[in-house]
C-alpha positions in Angstrom: 0.0 0.0 0.0 1.2 3.5 -0.8 1.2 5.4 2.4 2.4 8.9 1.4 2.7 11.2 -1.6 5.1 14.1 -2.1 5.1 16.6 -5.0 7.7 19.3 -5.7 9.3 21.3 -8.4 12.8 20.4 -9.6 14.7 23.0 -11.6 16.0 21.5 -14.8 19.7 22.2 -14.2 19.7 20.0 -11.1 19.5 16.9 -13.2 20.6 17.6 -16.7 24.0 16.4 -17.8 26.3 18.9 -19.5 25.3 20.4 -22.8 21.8 19.1 -22.8 19.5 22.0 -23.7 16.8 23.0 -21.3 13.3 22.1 -22.5 11.6 24.0 -19.7 12.5 25.8 -16.5 10.8 23.4 -14.2 9.6 19.8 -14.1 6.9 18.3 -11.9 7.9 15.2 -10.0 5.6 13.1 -7.8 7.0 10.7 -5.3 5.0 7.9 -3.7 6.4 5.4 -1.4 5.6 2.5 1.0 7.8 0.6 3.3 9.4 -1.5 0.6 8.7 0.3 -2.6 9.2 3.8 -4.1 7.4 5.0 -7.2 8.4 8.2 -9.0 6.4 9.9 -11.7 8.0 12.6 -13.9 6.1 15.1 -16.0 8.7 16.2 -18.5 8.2 18.7 -21.3 8.7 17.8 -24.9 8.9 20.3 -27.8 7.1 19.5 -31.0 7.7 21.9 -33.9 4.8 22.8 -36.2 4.8 24.9 -39.3 4.5 28.2 -37.5 4.9 27.6 -33.8 6.4 25.4 -31.1 4.0 23.5 -28.9 5.0 22.4 -25.4 3.4 19.2 -24.1 4.2 16.7 -21.4 4.7 13.0 -21.0 5.1 10.9 -18.0 7.9 8.5 -17.0 7.3 6.1 -14.1 10.0 4.3 -12.1 9.3 1.8 -9.4 12.1 0.6 -7.2 11.8 -2.5 -5.0 14.0 -1.5 -2.1 14.1 -5.1 -0.8 15.9 -6.3 -4.0 19.4 -7.7 -3.3 21.1 -7.3 -6.6 22.0 -3.7 -6.4 25.1 -1.8 -7.5 26.7 0.4 -4.8 27.3 4.0 -5.9 29.1 6.8 -4.1 26.7 9.8 -4.0 29.3 12.1 -5.5 29.4 9.9 -8.7 25.6 10.1 -8.9 25.4 13.9 -8.5 28.2 14.8 -10.9 27.8 13.5 -14.4 30.4 11.0 -15.6 28.7 10.6 -18.9 26.9 12.7 -21.5 23.3 12.6 -22.6 24.0 14.0 -26.1 25.3 11.1 -28.2 25.7 13.3 -31.3 27.9 15.7 -29.4 30.0 12.8 -28.1 30.5 11.3 -31.6 31.7 14.7 -32.8 34.4 14.9 -30.2 36.6 11.9 -31.0 39.7 13.9 -30.1 38.4 14.4 -26.5 36.7 17.0 -24.4 36.9 18.6 -21.0 34.0 19.9 -18.9 34.2 21.6 -15.5 32.0 23.5 -13.2 32.4 26.3 -10.7 32.5 23.9 -7.7 35.8 22.2 -8.8 34.6 19.2 -10.6 36.5 18.4 -13.8 35.6 15.7 -16.4 38.3 15.1 -19.0 38.7 12.6 -21.8 41.1 12.2 -24.7 38.5 10.2 -26.7 34.8 10.3 -27.3 32.9 11.1 -24.0 30.9 8.2 -22.5 27.2 8.2 -23.2 24.2 6.1 -21.9 25.4 2.8 -23.5 28.8 3.3 -21.7 27.4 3.9 -18.3 25.3 0.7 -18.6 28.3 -1.3 -19.5 30.3 0.3 -16.7 27.6 -0.4 -14.1 27.5 -4.1 -15.2 31.2 -4.4 -14.8 31.2 -2.6 -11.4 28.5 -5.1 -10.2 30.8 -8.0 -11.2 33.7 -6.5 -9.3 31.4 -5.8 -6.3 30.3 -9.5 -6.3 34.0 -10.5 -6.2 34.9 -8.3 -3.3 35.7 -5.2 -5.4 38.6 -6.9 -7.3 40.7 -4.6 -9.4 40.8 -7.1 -12.2 37.9 -9.1 -13.5 37.6 -11.6 -16.4 34.4 -12.2 -18.4 33.3 -13.2 -21.8 32.1 -10.5 -24.1 28.9 -12.4 -24.6 28.3 -12.5 -20.8 28.5 -8.7 -20.7 26.3 -8.1 -23.7 23.7 -10.5 -22.5 23.8 -9.1 -19.0 23.2 -5.6 -20.3 20.1 -6.7 -22.2 21.6 -6.5 -25.6 21.5 -8.9 -28.6 24.3 -11.2 -29.7 25.3 -9.0 -32.6 28.8 -8.1 -34.0 28.1 -4.4 -33.6 27.6 -4.8 -29.8 30.9 -6.7 -29.5 32.6 -3.8 -31.3 30.7 -1.2 -29.2 31.7 -2.9 -26.0 35.4 -2.6 -26.9 34.9 1.1 -27.8 33.2 1.6 -24.5 36.2 0.3 -22.7 38.4 2.6 -24.7 36.2 5.5 -23.7 36.4 4.7 -20.0 40.1 4.1 -20.3 40.6 7.6 -21.5 38.5 9.3 -18.8 39.9 11.2 -15.9 37.9 12.6 -13.0 38.8 15.5 -10.7 37.0 16.5 -7.5 38.9 19.6 -6.4 37.6 20.3 -2.9 34.1 19.2 -3.9 34.2 15.4 -3.0 31.9 15.0 0.0 32.6 12.0 2.2 29.6 12.5 4.5 31.7 14.7 6.9 33.9 17.0 4.9 34.8 18.1 1.4 38.0 16.6 -0.1 40.2 16.7 -3.2 40.4 13.4 -5.1 41.5 12.5 -8.7 41.1 9.2 -10.4 40.7 7.3 -13.7 38.1 4.6 -14.3 39.6 1.7 -16.4 43.4 1.3 -16.3 43.7 -1.3 -19.0 41.8 -4.1 -20.8 42.7 -6.9 -23.2 41.2 -10.0 -24.9 43.1 -13.2 -23.9 44.2 -15.5 -26.8 42.7 -18.9 -26.8 39.9 -18.3 -24.2 38.9 -14.9 -25.7 38.1 -13.8 -22.2 37.9 -10.0 -21.7 40.3 -8.9 -18.9 39.5 -5.6 -17.4 41.6 -3.8 -14.8 39.9 -0.9 -13.0 41.7 2.0 -11.5 42.3 1.0 -7.8 41.5 4.5 -6.7 38.2 4.4 -8.5 37.1 1.2 -6.9 38.2 2.4 -3.4 35.7 5.3 -3.8 32.9 2.7 -3.9 34.3 0.1 -1.6 35.1 2.5 1.3 32.4 5.1 0.9 30.0 5.7 3.8 28.1 8.2 1.6 26.4 5.9 -0.9 23.2 4.6 -2.4 22.3 1.5 -4.4 21.2 1.4 -8.0 19.0 -1.3 -9.4 20.9 -2.4 -12.4 18.0 -4.3 -14.0 15.9 -1.3 -13.8 18.3 1.3 -15.1 19.4 -0.8 -18.1 15.7 -1.0 -19.1 15.3 2.8 -19.4 15.1 3.8 -23.0 16.2 7.5 -22.9 19.3 9.2 -21.7 17.2 11.7 -19.8 15.3 9.0 -17.9 18.6 7.4 -17.0 20.1 10.6 -15.7 16.9 11.3 -13.7 17.0 7.9 -12.2 20.5 8.4 -11.0 19.7 11.7 -9.4 16.5 10.6 -7.8 18.3 7.6 -6.3 20.8 10.1 -4.9 18.1 12.3 -3.5 15.8 9.7 -1.9 
């Protein structure tokens, strides 16, 4: 039974990743919850362009989170609040030589290759979950098919190629929190990469992935964290819904 309902206004810049244009100044969000479930409803503006004018209309996205589910990926709240990936896939494709984004608080995202997008964060969450299951091991080995199937994708040559490109994207990323990494008590400075190296073993064809130890320690040791339901986030179709999901998990 749903026992309470909360409605509020969330300004668009609170959840949009860098360089995503505003579609409206505010967005209505309803939050309902019971002891074991939380349900969020989003009323998000969309713009349709007619011959002479733009019409603004709304659609609803609904998330339901079973808070009793055990298969959850631990996430430091700082990595949910600050975007480690971009919503605009076209922008990312046009920046093959890399890109740097920073804000006034001291957060810096930098890459020397295409910035990660929604597909890449899904791959990364799957790999983090495997590391988590193995006690946050720096190095994990899996088949490419295991990863693709686990992310809800089809056994197709293009996804094998896209997985390898995703690892290259994460290998080139560096993250800086300059006095803005909050550990639950104080703000700190911390810099780290994401993936140190990866390779495909001859013979077995296993994919070997080595994470940055500093990156994994952020998740392993954090006392300022939430859990993401991987099965739910991988099922979301749009980049906006995925980013909203991250921020609402962080908030609630």
